[in-house]
C-alpha positions as CSV (number, residue, x, y, z in Angstrom):
1,M,121.8,25.3,-101.5
2,Y,122.9,24.3,-98.0
3,Y,124.0,27.0,-95.7
4,S,125.9,26.8,-92.4
5,T,123.9,27.7,-89.2
6,F,125.4,31.1,-88.9
7,T,124.9,32.0,-92.5
8,Q,121.3,30.8,-92.4
9,W,120.8,33.0,-89.3
10,I,122.1,36.0,-91.2
11,L,119.9,35.3,-94.2
12,E,116.8,34.9,-91.9
13,H,117.4,38.3,-90.3
14,G,116.9,40.5,-93.3
15,V,120.2,40.2,-95.2
16,P,119.5,39.1,-98.8
17,E,121.7,36.3,-100.2
18,K,122.9,38.5,-103.1
19,T,123.8,41.3,-100.7
20,L,125.8,39.0,-98.6
21,E,127.6,37.6,-101.6
22,L,128.4,41.1,-102.8
23,F,129.9,42.2,-99.5
24,L,132.0,39.0,-99.4
25,A,133.2,39.7,-102.9
26,I,134.3,43.2,-101.9
27,T,136.3,41.8,-98.9
28,I,138.0,39.2,-101.2
29,V,138.8,41.6,-104.0
30,A,140.0,44.3,-101.5
31,T,142.5,41.8,-100.1
32,I,143.6,40.8,-103.6
33,V,144.3,44.5,-104.3
34,S,146.3,44.6,-101.1
35,I,148.4,41.6,-102.0
36,F,149.1,42.8,-105.6
37,R,150.1,46.3,-104.3
38,Y,152.4,45.4,-101.4
39,L,153.7,42.0,-102.3
40,F,153.8,42.1,-106.1
41,G,154.2,45.9,-106.5
42,T,151.4,46.3,-109.0
43,K,150.1,49.9,-109.2
44,S,146.4,50.6,-109.7
45,Y,143.8,53.4,-109.5
46,G,143.6,53.0,-105.7
47,I,141.4,50.2,-104.2
48,Y,137.9,51.3,-105.3
49,A,138.4,51.0,-109.1
50,P,139.7,47.4,-109.1
51,I,136.9,46.3,-106.8
52,L,134.3,48.1,-109.0
53,L,135.7,46.5,-112.1
54,A,136.0,43.0,-110.7
55,I,132.4,43.0,-109.6
56,A,131.3,44.5,-112.9
57,Y,133.2,41.8,-114.8
58,S,131.4,39.1,-112.6
59,Y,128.1,40.4,-114.1
60,T,129.2,41.1,-117.7
61,G,131.6,38.1,-118.1
62,L,135.3,38.8,-118.7
63,K,135.1,39.0,-122.5
64,Y,132.4,41.6,-122.5
65,G,133.9,43.4,-119.6
66,L,137.3,43.8,-121.2
67,A,135.7,44.9,-124.5
68,I,133.7,47.6,-122.8
69,T,136.8,48.7,-120.8
70,F,138.8,49.0,-124.0
71,M,136.0,51.1,-125.5
72,V,135.8,53.4,-122.4
73,I,139.5,54.0,-122.3
74,T,139.8,54.7,-126.0
75,V,137.0,57.2,-126.0
76,S,138.3,58.8,-122.8
77,L,141.7,59.2,-124.3
78,L,140.5,60.7,-127.5
79,S,138.1,63.0,-125.6
80,H,140.9,64.2,-123.4
81,L,143.2,64.9,-126.4
82,V,140.5,67.0,-128.0
83,L,139.1,68.8,-125.0
84,K,142.5,69.7,-123.5
85,K,142.8,72.3,-126.3
86,I,139.8,74.1,-124.9
87,R,140.1,76.2,-121.7
88,M,137.4,75.1,-119.3
89,H,136.8,73.9,-115.8
90,Y,137.8,70.4,-114.9
91,I,134.3,69.2,-114.0
92,T,132.8,70.5,-117.2
93,R,135.5,68.7,-119.1
94,I,134.6,65.4,-117.3
95,A,130.9,66.0,-117.9
96,I,131.5,66.4,-121.7
97,N,133.6,63.3,-121.6
98,Y,130.7,61.3,-120.1
99,C,128.4,62.7,-122.7
100,L,130.7,61.6,-125.5
101,L,131.2,58.3,-123.7
102,S,127.5,57.6,-123.6
103,I,127.1,58.3,-127.3
104,A,130.1,56.1,-128.1
105,L,128.8,53.2,-125.9
106,V,125.4,53.3,-127.5
107,S,127.0,53.4,-131.0
108,F,129.2,50.5,-129.9
109,I,126.3,48.3,-128.8
110,I,124.5,49.1,-132.1
111,L,127.6,48.2,-134.1
112,I,127.9,44.9,-132.2
113,D,124.2,44.2,-132.8
114,E,124.8,44.7,-136.6
115,L,128.2,43.0,-137.0
116,G,128.5,40.6,-134.0
117,L,132.3,40.6,-133.8
118,G,132.2,37.7,-131.3
119,L,130.1,39.8,-128.9
120,E,126.6,38.9,-130.0
121,N,125.2,38.9,-126.5
122,M,126.2,42.5,-125.7
123,S,122.6,43.5,-125.3
124,T,122.3,41.2,-122.2
125,V,125.0,43.1,-120.3
126,P,123.4,44.5,-117.1
127,P,123.2,48.3,-117.4
128,L,124.6,48.9,-113.9
129,A,127.6,46.8,-114.7
130,L,128.2,48.8,-117.9
131,I,127.9,52.0,-116.0
132,S,130.4,50.8,-113.4
133,I,133.0,50.1,-116.1
134,A,132.3,53.5,-117.7
135,A,133.2,55.1,-114.3
136,L,136.8,53.9,-115.0
137,S,136.9,56.9,-117.4
138,D,137.1,59.3,-114.4
139,F,140.0,57.5,-112.8
140,F,141.9,57.2,-116.1
141,T,141.4,60.9,-117.1
142,K,142.3,62.2,-113.6
143,Q,145.6,60.1,-113.6
144,F,146.3,61.1,-117.2
145,V,145.9,64.8,-116.4
146,Q,147.9,64.8,-113.1
147,K,150.7,62.4,-114.1
148,S,152.5,61.1,-117.2
149,S,150.9,59.0,-119.8
150,K,153.3,56.1,-118.9
151,S,152.2,56.3,-115.3
152,S,148.6,56.4,-116.3
153,F,148.7,53.4,-118.6
154,T,150.8,51.5,-116.0
155,A,148.1,52.1,-113.4
156,L,145.4,51.2,-116.0
157,F,147.1,47.9,-116.8
158,G,147.5,47.1,-113.1
159,T,143.9,48.0,-112.4
160,V,142.6,45.7,-115.1
161,L,145.0,42.9,-114.1
162,I,143.9,43.0,-110.5
163,A,140.2,43.2,-111.5
164,T,140.7,40.2,-113.7
165,A,142.3,38.3,-110.9
166,G,139.5,39.4,-108.6
167,W,136.9,38.4,-111.2
168,F,138.4,34.9,-111.5
169,V,138.4,34.3,-107.7
170,I,134.9,35.6,-107.0
171,T,133.3,33.8,-109.9
172,R,134.5,30.3,-108.9
173,D,131.4,28.6,-107.4
174,Y,133.5,26.4,-105.1
175,I,135.2,29.5,-103.6
176,S,132.0,31.6,-103.2
177,N,130.1,28.6,-101.7
178,Y,132.9,27.9,-99.3
179,V,133.3,31.5,-98.2
180,I,129.6,32.1,-97.7
181,N,129.4,29.1,-95.4
182,N,132.6,29.9,-93.6
183,L,132.3,33.5,-92.6
184,W,135.1,33.2,-90.1
185,L,137.3,33.8,-93.1
186,I,136.5,37.5,-93.0
187,P,138.4,38.1,-89.7
188,L,141.1,36.0,-91.3
189,L,141.3,38.4,-94.2
190,I,141.5,41.3,-91.8
191,F,144.4,39.6,-90.0
192,A,146.1,38.9,-93.4
193,N,145.8,42.6,-94.3
194,L,147.3,43.5,-91.0
195,I,150.3,41.3,-91.8
196,I,150.6,42.7,-95.3
197,G,150.3,46.2,-94.0
198,Q,153.5,45.6,-91.9
199,F,155.5,44.2,-94.9
200,K,158.6,46.2,-95.6
201,G,160.6,43.8,-97.8
202,L,161.2,43.9,-101.5
203,R,158.1,43.4,-103.7
204,L,158.2,40.9,-106.5
205,K,158.5,43.7,-109.0
206,D,161.5,45.0,-107.2
207,Y,163.3,41.6,-107.4
208,F,163.0,41.9,-111.2
209,R,163.9,45.6,-111.2
210,F,167.0,45.2,-109.1
211,K,167.9,41.7,-110.2
212,S,171.4,42.6,-111.4
213,V,172.1,44.5,-108.2
214,I,170.9,41.6,-106.0
215,K,173.1,39.2,-108.0
216,E,176.1,41.4,-107.7
217,N,175.6,41.6,-103.9
218,D,175.3,37.8,-103.6
219,T,178.5,37.3,-105.5
220,K,180.4,39.6,-103.1
221,K,179.3,37.7,-100.1
């Protein structure tokens, strides 16, 4: 693959290509999170969870990533509903949840190996990517405990939606090839986030939420 002079210089000075690609993916997905949060009004589990999921999905493939995500959330929800009846410290509750989650994921992989279910290549999923998705359990459980179930599932949907958008962008070869050879885009992303950070108008979600009010005000003018 052809690299620009500056990119080639970076690679020749100890930065592995995969590491550079990973850092670029983080900057892109972080900006996507910013856009979704402040322009669209999409809630998520902060910025770390969507970045982690998007990068994990880029290694697992979206189909396998979403299947594992569904499994993780289902087990975490059931685990919480059972364990909340037992008085114990929060960290021990989370530790037990991860123990149950590990058992469930191993069982899930064995089940897929036996039945297929359209996920025949589950055994090829990189372990670190699987663990990264499993970490979503902590975000979900914490939100579920501290806030309402509606708020938790809204944030979950937003997190997966943003991660999917991030996965789509960073897995397009023409985008990744362009960005890695045009590293001046990173300062541009910083500038874009500075602009987004000053945005005080209505978000896209607010336009739909207050559509009737906006229409009423327009008719009065």
